[in-house]
C-alpha positions, -999 to +999 in steps of 0.1 A: +000+000+001+018+032-012-007+056+002-031+051+033-066+062+025-084+083+053-117+099+058-119+134+075-154+143+090-166+176+073-191+189+098-179+221+112-146+221+091-130+248+070-116+239+035-097+264+016-094+267-021-069+292-033-065+302-069-088+306-100-098+289-132-113+255-140-091+234-117-100+253-087-138+253-097-133+215-099-121+213-063-149+233-052-174+211-068-161+181-047-176+197-017-210+207-030-238+196-005-211+189+021-214+206+057-179+222+055-172+258+053-156+264+019-133+293+017-123+308-017-089+327-019-077+346-049-045+368-056-025+381-028-049+371-001-037+335-008-003+344+006-016+353+041-011+328+069-041+341+086-063+333+057-059+296+062-063+298+101-084+269+114-086+251+078-082+214+077-072+211+041-060+236+015-062+231-023-038+253-044-040+260-081-018+285-101+015+291-115+048+282-098+051+315-080+015+315-067+018+278-056+051+284-037+036+314-017+001+301-012+012+264-002+036+279+021+013+300+038-013+272+041+014+249+057+025+275+080-012+277+093-011+240+099-031+228+068-027+197+047-022+210+011-029+195-021-014+213-051-033+207-083-018+185-108+017+185-090+016+154-068+053+158-058+041+190-040+012+175-022+006+164+015-023+144+002-038+134-033-074+138-042-091+106-051-118+099-076-150+100-053-183+080-052-206+102-032-237+086-018-242+109+012-232+090+043-214+064+021-183+076+003-159+054-016-127+067-031-102+054-056-067+067-057-033+061-073-013+083-052-012+108-081+004+085-106-029+079-130-058+101-122-076+089-153-072+052-142-088+062-109-117+078-127-123+048-149-123+025-117-146+049-101-171+046-129-170+008-125-175+008-087-202+035-088-223+013-109-224-012-081-230+010-052-268+016-050-281+053-048-298+045-013-267+031+003-262+064+020-296+061+036-288+027+049-257+041+066-279+070+080-304+043+096-276+023+112-260+055+125-294+065+141-296+034+161-257+027+165-259+033+204-288+011+208-271-019+184-238-015+205-259-018+238-278-048+227-246-065+211-216-055+232-196-083+217-181-073+184-184-105+167-221-107+177-227-072+166-212-078+130-234-108+128-266-087+135-254-060+112-250-086+083-286-097+090-297-061+089-281-054+056-295-083+039-330-077+054-362-057+052-349-027+072-321-021+047-346-025+018-369+000+032-341+025+037-329+019+001-362+028-011-364+060+010-389+050+035-369+059+065-397+056+091-405+022+081-368+012+080-364+025+115-394+007+129-382-026+112-347-021+126-359-017+161-383-047+159-352-067+148-332-055+177-361-064+202-363-100+187-326-105+193-310-139+186-276-155+188-251-150+159-249-179+135-215-192+128-203-206+093-175-225+081-164-220+044-136-235+024-123-213-004-099-225-031-068-205-025-046-216-056-054-183-074-054-160-089-080-140-070-099-130-099-111-165-106-130-167-074-168-167-074-186-134-060-198-156-031-162-166-023-150-131-024-179-120-002-169-149+023-134-136+025-146-100+031-169-110+058-148-134+077-140-131+115-113-157+114-090-169+085-070-200+082-050-203+052-026-229+037+011-217+035+010-217-003-022-197-009-019-173-039-014-138-025-040-122-047-067-146-027-052-135+006-056-098-006-093-103-007-096-112+029-104-087+056-072-073+072-086-071+106-098-107+107-082-131+131-056-154+116-048-190+125-021-213+111-032-245+095-020-266+125-045-246+147-074-255+125-082-292+135-120-298+133-127-295+170-112-259+170-130-249+140-162-264+152-158-244+185-153-211+165-185-218+144-205-225+176-195-191+190-209-176+162-177-169+141-176-166+104-146-188+096-129-192+062-104-220+056-085-211+024-071-243+008-048-252-020-058-288-021-093-308-017-100-312+020-094-348+031-125-369+039-115-374+073-116-338+081-151-333+066-164-364+085-150-350+118-167-315+110-201-335+103-196-353+136-193-319+154-226-308+135-208-282+115-221-275+082-194-267+055-196-248+022-169-254-004-164-225-028-142-234-058-130-211-087-156-196-111-170-223-136-150-225-169-118-213-155 
């Protein structure tokens, strides 16, 4: 990872855009509809340190002399600076953004290939429903109640997975927020224990041969156990904050205990699981789903 992506809350923040022309206007359009205070600076006022006081980010566009003076003033005021089309002068790069309100996705190339980021953004944007932001707002509204009902992180993740595939999320997607909130509250009242799952995923790679279901299982896993020779492109699809176990720790009894505790466990394998392992898991009443590469590959 050449650059670390981060999201800055914009409520109550000041964003400064120094300079004129289409490049400066494009940066201003990025923040349309945001709760941030947008400050526009032109000419010599861009060179005053005080003009950037209290600002979080500063975007600078202009010729070399303008950039030098404006960026220097912004940094002296403690701002993070982006100089348009000059990645070597930037504290951060502007990604290609997918804006769904409370849901924001971004694609960056560390300033190396903005056009590639834009093309990838278009591909991803088609897969992010317009109502995704409303689902995020719904979950934020009841975040405290969900945390209180499910203090255990694994149980909370399991509950939220069920919400995201249920009626409450569907209602939020459709824009019926009162019904969505009522459905979510009803689901909270019903409660229920998290349901664990064990999935075997073929790991010989490459990762783009995996089915969508296999990729989703890797992204949702609480615990991952991978053979030593798993293709790196398959491992790259797994949740980075998931727990990791060595293969010798993944005997049937240990896997069964994790599943009974409500964990989503993914065993990434490079050869077919032996029959004795599957029989031992069956004896532990653990249902196993085996996901291979996509058909025809």
